N, C-alpha and C positions, 0 to 999 in steps of 0.2 A: 052156114052164115059166116061171112068173112069180115063184115063191118057192121058195128052196132052204133046207134046214136046215143047221145048222152041221156036223152029222155027215156029210151028203152032201158038203159042201164039203171037209171034212177028208179024206175018202176020194178026192176028185177033184182035189186041189191040184196033183198032178204031171201031170195030163192036159194035153198040149201044146195042146189046143184050148180050154182054160179060161184066161181072163184075169180076174184079180180087181182091181177098181177101188175104192180108198178115196176116197169122194166126200164126205168130211167138210167141212162148211162151217158157219160160225157167224155169228150175227147180230153186227153190229159192236159193239153195246153190251156184249157178253159179254167182250170183250178176249181172245178165244181165236182161235187160228189153226190151221186144219186141216192145213196143210203142216207147221208146227212139231210138232204132235201126231203126225202121220204119222212124222216122223223119230224120235220117241221110242218109238212102238210101232205096229205094224200086223200084219195077217195075212201070213204068209210069202208072198213072191212078189208082193205087191200093188203096183200102180202108183197113184200119186197122180193123181186126176182133179181138176184145178183148175177149179171152176165159174166163178170170175171170169174165167179165161182163155177158157173155152168160152162166151163171151157176145159179142154184137155190140158192138165197141168204138165204133161210130158212133151207136148208139142213144141216145136221150135218157133212157131208163129203164134202171136196172141190171138185169143178168141177162136181157136180151132174147136170145131164141134167135138164134144166129149164122146166117149164110148157110150153105148147104150146102157151098160151096167152103171156107169157113173151118173148118167142122166136119170135113170130109174131111182137110184139112191138119193140124189139131191132133190128130185121131184117129190119123192116119198117123205123126205125130211120136212118139207114145207107143207105137207098135207094134201098134195094134189092126188086125186083119184082118177081112174080111167073114166068114170061116169061124170066127172065135172065138165061143165062148159066153161072154158077159160076166157076171160076178157082181159086183153093186154093193153096197156097204155104207157105213155111216158110223159115227162114234164115239158118236152119241147113240141108236142103236138103229134108228130109221127116221125120219130127219128130212130130210136132203138127198139120200139115195140115190134116192128115188122120182123126183126131178127129173131125174136122169141117166138112169134107166130110161125116163122119158117122152121125153127128148131123142133117145135112140137109136131108140126106136119111131117117133118123128116122122120121122126120117130113114130109116126103112125097115129098121132092123136089129132083128129080132125075137128073135134068139138072146141074150136078156138076162134075167137073174133078179136078184131082190133077196134078200140074205141075211137070213133071218128072225132078228130080234133084233140084227143088226149086230155091231159090235165088243164091245158090252156083253155080249151073250149069249156070244160067243166066249170072252171073258176069264173070265166067270163059270163056264164049263165047263172052265177051266184048259187050253185048247187052246194050241198053240204060238204065240208072238208073236216077231216080230223087230223090230229097230230099224235106223236108218240110212236112207240113200237107197235108192230102188228099184233093182233090177238093170235096167240099160238094155236095153230091147228094141230089136231092129233096126227101123229105120224101115220102115213097110209102105206099102201102097197102098190104104188104106180108101176105098171109094166109097159114097156115099149112093145109096140106091135111091129110087124115086118116094116123095115125101112121103106118109106114111100118111094117107089121106083121113079116116078115122074120127077119129084123134087131132087132125088139123088142124081138122075140123069142130067138134069139142068145144071146141077152143081158141078158134075164132072166135065161137062162141056165148057163151062165158064172158067175152069181152072187149068 
């Protein structure tokens, strides 16, 4: 399942195997901050996924995909388990969430979907919003599977 509707997510928000990730990220020149916006409003139960943090800190280019060890550690810190079905969204509709979808697929986690229309559509439909920090999930033991060869091959071709 690669795309889910807002109605589907609303019906499944309380499912213990669903984790919702707010992946909002903005270009530096916009003077916007995804984390600050998350604290003001997000889909209930969402976890903020910091794209800057989930990048290789030693790479010479920004937002380089991290090592599998770093990805496992950071995913575990925010409570993601291999059994979770992840739903990713962003505040612009569909801007940075596909990057996170791609990263999880790259590391072999295929139980991930993008929320069709993101937070914009969710709000336009007057669905419930909450604010403040995310509820802390218990640290997990997320493990990357073999790197997805198809995704990896496409990445190599494009670079």
